[in-house]
C-alpha positions in Angstrom: 13.3 -3.9 37.8 11.7 -0.5 37.4 12.2 -0.7 33.7 10.4 -4.0 33.4 7.5 -2.7 35.5 7.2 0.4 33.3 7.3 -1.8 30.2 4.6 -4.0 31.6 2.3 -1.1 32.5 2.9 0.5 29.1 2.2 -2.7 27.2 -0.9 -3.6 29.3 -2.3 0.0 28.9 -1.8 -0.1 25.1 -3.2 -3.6 24.9 -6.3 -2.6 26.8 -6.8 0.4 24.5 -6.0 -1.0 21.1 -6.8 -4.6 20.9 -9.1 -7.2 22.2 -7.9 -9.9 24.6 -6.6 -12.7 22.4 -7.0 -15.4 25.0 -10.6 -14.5 25.4 -11.1 -14.6 21.6 -9.7 -18.2 21.5 -11.8 -19.2 24.6 -15.0 -17.8 22.9 -14.2 -19.7 19.7 -13.7 -22.9 21.7 -17.0 -22.3 23.6 -18.9 -21.7 20.4 -17.4 -24.9 18.8 -19.1 -27.1 21.4 -15.9 -29.2 21.7 -14.9 -29.9 25.2 -11.8 -28.5 26.9 -10.9 -32.0 27.9 -10.7 -33.1 24.3 -8.7 -30.0 23.3 -6.1 -30.3 26.1 -5.7 -34.0 25.3 -5.0 -33.3 21.6 -2.7 -30.4 22.5 -0.9 -32.5 25.1 -1.3 -29.9 27.8 -3.1 -29.7 31.1 -6.4 -27.9 31.8 -4.7 -25.3 34.0 -2.3 -24.5 31.2 -5.1 -23.8 28.7 -7.0 -21.7 31.3 -3.8 -19.6 31.7 -3.6 -19.2 28.0 -7.1 -17.8 28.0 -5.8 -15.0 30.3 -2.9 -14.1 27.9 -3.1 -10.9 26.0 -1.1 -12.4 23.1 -0.8 -16.0 22.0 1.7 -17.9 20.0 0.6 -18.3 16.4 1.2 -22.0 16.3 -0.9 -22.5 19.4 -3.8 -20.6 17.9 -3.4 -22.5 14.6 -3.5 -25.8 16.4 -6.6 -25.0 18.3 -8.2 -23.8 15.1 -7.5 -27.2 13.5 -8.9 -29.0 16.5 -12.2 -27.0 16.7 -12.5 -26.4 12.9 -12.2 -22.6 13.3 -10.3 -20.3 10.9 -8.7 -17.8 13.2 -7.4 -15.8 10.2 -10.7 -14.0 10.3 -9.9 -13.0 13.9 -6.1 -12.5 13.8 -3.3 -11.8 11.5 0.4 -12.6 12.0 2.4 -9.6 13.2 5.0 -8.6 10.7 8.2 -7.0 12.0 10.1 -6.6 8.6 9.3 -2.9 8.5 11.0 -2.2 11.7 14.5 -0.9 10.8 16.0 -1.5 14.3 15.3 -5.2 14.3 18.3 -7.1 13.0 18.0 -10.2 10.8 19.1 -12.4 13.7 16.7 -10.8 16.0 13.8 -11.5 13.6 14.7 -15.2 13.3 14.7 -15.6 17.1 11.5 -13.7 17.8 8.6 -16.1 18.4 5.8 -15.3 16.0 2.8 -13.9 17.9 -0.7 -13.3 17.0 -2.1 -9.8 16.7 -5.8 -8.9 16.3 -6.7 -7.5 12.9 -8.2 -4.0 12.9 -11.5 -4.1 11.1 -12.4 -1.2 8.8 -15.8 -0.7 10.4 -14.4 0.9 13.5 -15.3 4.4 14.8 -13.3 7.5 13.8 -10.9 7.0 16.7 -9.6 3.8 15.1 -6.8 5.9 13.5 -5.5 6.6 17.0 -5.9 3.0 17.9 -3.9 2.0 14.8 -1.2 4.5 15.7 -1.0 3.1 19.2 -0.8 -0.5 17.9 2.0 0.5 15.5 3.9 2.2 18.4 3.3 -0.8 20.6 4.7 -3.2 18.0 7.7 -1.0 17.5 8.3 -0.7 21.2 8.1 -4.4 21.8 10.4 -5.1 18.9 12.9 -2.6 20.3 12.8 -4.1 23.7 13.4 -7.6 22.3 16.4 -6.3 20.3 17.7 -4.6 23.5 17.3 -7.8 25.5 19.2 -9.7 22.8 21.9 -7.1 23.0 22.1 -7.4 26.8 22.4 -11.2 26.4 25.3 -10.8 23.9 27.1 -8.3 26.1 26.5 -9.7 29.6 25.5 -13.3 28.8 22.7 -15.3 30.5 22.1 -14.9 34.2 
């Protein structure tokens, strides 16, 4: 329990420092498109409360973002890039195949001098999350599901 709370605080802190809020980016793109939330939720097959919860998420599933982009005619590749975990030595091949692809904001080159620190924090955050996912998979293998 304490471990999960520390992880949550660490990830939230790094997220607030290093990257913009992904749900807000998607929400802003929808607002700028002029397409109603009602139409979007109908095409996605979800409820309005669900999409509003997604707007609060720090990270979003890549397929969800892609689908919204198709609906509103917005190319999110200018806003996000897919997180690559292949460079993380401690993520096994099976772990990579079970990890849901998430969307990570792209760092633009026109950032201030402290962007190097932000990039370093983003790299560390990505490694930390991948390590936690691998650890959770190991726990499931050893102890089984709850």
